[in-house]
ChimeraX commands (.cxc) that place a marker at each C-alpha (Angstrom):
marker #1 position 0.00,0.00,0.00 radius 0.5
marker #1 position 2.97,2.30,0.58 radius 0.5
marker #1 position 3.94,2.03,-3.09 radius 0.5
marker #1 position 0.58,3.43,-4.19 radius 0.5
marker #1 position 0.91,6.39,-1.81 radius 0.5
marker #1 position 4.45,7.13,-3.00 radius 0.5
marker #1 position 3.32,6.95,-6.62 radius 0.5
marker #1 position 0.40,9.28,-5.89 radius 0.5
marker #1 position 2.70,11.84,-4.25 radius 0.5
marker #1 position 5.22,11.68,-7.10 radius 0.5
marker #1 position 2.51,12.04,-9.73 radius 0.5
marker #1 position 0.98,14.95,-7.83 radius 0.5
marker #1 position 4.35,16.73,-7.76 radius 0.5
marker #1 position 4.86,16.06,-11.49 radius 0.5
marker #1 position 1.37,17.37,-12.32 radius 0.5
marker #1 position 1.96,20.48,-10.22 radius 0.5
marker #1 position 5.22,21.18,-12.05 radius 0.5
marker #1 position 3.59,20.56,-15.44 radius 0.5
marker #1 position 0.57,22.80,-14.91 radius 0.5
marker #1 position 2.20,25.61,-12.91 radius 0.5
marker #1 position 3.07,27.70,-16.03 radius 0.5
marker #1 position -0.51,27.40,-17.29 radius 0.5
marker #1 position -1.87,28.51,-13.93 radius 0.5
marker #1 position 0.54,31.44,-13.82 radius 0.5
marker #1 position -0.48,32.55,-17.32 radius 0.5
marker #1 position -4.19,32.34,-16.44 radius 0.5
marker #1 position -3.51,34.34,-13.27 radius 0.5
marker #1 position -1.63,37.07,-15.19 radius 0.5
marker #1 position -4.21,37.06,-17.99 radius 0.5
marker #1 position -7.18,37.61,-15.68 radius 0.5
marker #1 position -5.32,40.09,-13.46 radius 0.5
marker #1 position -4.89,42.86,-16.05 radius 0.5
marker #1 position -8.25,42.75,-17.86 radius 0.5
marker #1 position -7.23,40.17,-20.46 radius 0.5
marker #1 position -3.81,41.76,-20.98 radius 0.5
marker #1 position -1.38,39.16,-19.62 radius 0.5
marker #1 position 1.73,41.30,-19.69 radius 0.5
marker #1 position 0.34,44.82,-19.36 radius 0.5
marker #1 position 0.21,47.41,-22.09 radius 0.5
marker #1 position 2.23,46.31,-25.10 radius 0.5
marker #1 position 2.66,47.91,-28.48 radius 0.5
marker #1 position 0.86,45.70,-31.00 radius 0.5
marker #1 position 3.18,46.58,-33.87 radius 0.5
marker #1 position 6.45,46.27,-32.01 radius 0.5
marker #1 position 7.49,49.85,-32.70 radius 0.5
marker #1 position 8.66,50.55,-29.18 radius 0.5
marker #1 position 12.40,50.37,-28.42 radius 0.5
marker #1 position 13.66,47.37,-26.52 radius 0.5
marker #1 position 16.83,46.98,-24.48 radius 0.5
marker #1 position 17.29,43.44,-25.79 radius 0.5
marker #1 position 16.91,44.55,-29.41 radius 0.5
marker #1 position 19.38,47.39,-28.89 radius 0.5
marker #1 position 21.85,45.00,-27.27 radius 0.5
marker #1 position 21.47,42.50,-30.13 radius 0.5
marker #1 position 21.97,45.23,-32.74 radius 0.5
marker #1 position 25.09,46.42,-30.94 radius 0.5
marker #1 position 26.48,42.87,-30.81 radius 0.5
marker #1 position 25.75,42.30,-34.51 radius 0.5
marker #1 position 27.41,45.60,-35.43 radius 0.5
marker #1 position 30.44,44.68,-33.29 radius 0.5
marker #1 position 30.82,41.28,-34.96 radius 0.5
marker #1 position 30.41,42.77,-38.45 radius 0.5
marker #1 position 33.04,45.41,-37.74 radius 0.5
marker #1 position 35.49,42.76,-36.45 radius 0.5
marker #1 position 34.91,40.57,-39.49 radius 0.5
marker #1 position 35.35,43.52,-41.85 radius 0.5
marker #1 position 38.77,44.33,-40.39 radius 0.5
marker #1 position 40.15,40.86,-41.15 radius 0.5
marker link #1:1,2 radius 0.2
marker link #1:2,3 radius 0.2
marker link #1:3,4 radius 0.2
marker link #1:4,5 radius 0.2
marker link #1:5,6 radius 0.2
marker link #1:6,7 radius 0.2
marker link #1:7,8 radius 0.2
marker link #1:8,9 radius 0.2
marker link #1:9,10 radius 0.2
marker link #1:10,11 radius 0.2
marker link #1:11,12 radius 0.2
marker link #1:12,13 radius 0.2
marker link #1:13,14 radius 0.2
marker link #1:14,15 radius 0.2
marker link #1:15,16 radius 0.2
marker link #1:16,17 radius 0.2
marker link #1:17,18 radius 0.2
marker link #1:18,19 radius 0.2
marker link #1:19,20 radius 0.2
marker link #1:20,21 radius 0.2
marker link #1:21,22 radius 0.2
marker link #1:22,23 radius 0.2
marker link #1:23,24 radius 0.2
marker link #1:24,25 radius 0.2
marker link #1:25,26 radius 0.2
marker link #1:26,27 radius 0.2
marker link #1:27,28 radius 0.2
marker link #1:28,29 radius 0.2
marker link #1:29,30 radius 0.2
marker link #1:30,31 radius 0.2
marker link #1:31,32 radius 0.2
marker link #1:32,33 radius 0.2
marker link #1:33,34 radius 0.2
marker link #1:34,35 radius 0.2
marker link #1:35,36 radius 0.2
marker link #1:36,37 radius 0.2
marker link #1:37,38 radius 0.2
marker link #1:38,39 radius 0.2
marker link #1:39,40 radius 0.2
marker link #1:40,41 radius 0.2
marker link #1:41,42 radius 0.2
marker link #1:42,43 radius 0.2
marker link #1:43,44 radius 0.2
marker link #1:44,45 radius 0.2
marker link #1:45,46 radius 0.2
marker link #1:46,47 radius 0.2
marker link #1:47,48 radius 0.2
marker link #1:48,49 radius 0.2
marker link #1:49,50 radius 0.2
marker link #1:50,51 radius 0.2
marker link #1:51,52 radius 0.2
marker link #1:52,53 radius 0.2
marker link #1:53,54 radius 0.2
marker link #1:54,55 radius 0.2
marker link #1:55,56 radius 0.2
marker link #1:56,57 radius 0.2
marker link #1:57,58 radius 0.2
marker link #1:58,59 radius 0.2
marker link #1:59,60 radius 0.2
marker link #1:60,61 radius 0.2
marker link #1:61,62 radius 0.2
marker link #1:62,63 radius 0.2
marker link #1:63,64 radius 0.2
marker link #1:64,65 radius 0.2
marker link #1:65,66 radius 0.2
marker link #1:66,67 radius 0.2
marker link #1:67,68 radius 0.2
view
């Protein structure tokens, strides 16, 4: 009988880990009036730190390759 209890606990932990991201997304989605991540620009025209960093890295690599 102990094997069944251990299996139940392990499966419960696995199910919790599997469905936690879905629960978090539903929580964020319902929190901000169906806007899961706040106000976002639909066309992507707003500047982004990650995009600026990627453009800088690409420019750096291109300049290093051009010198060789």
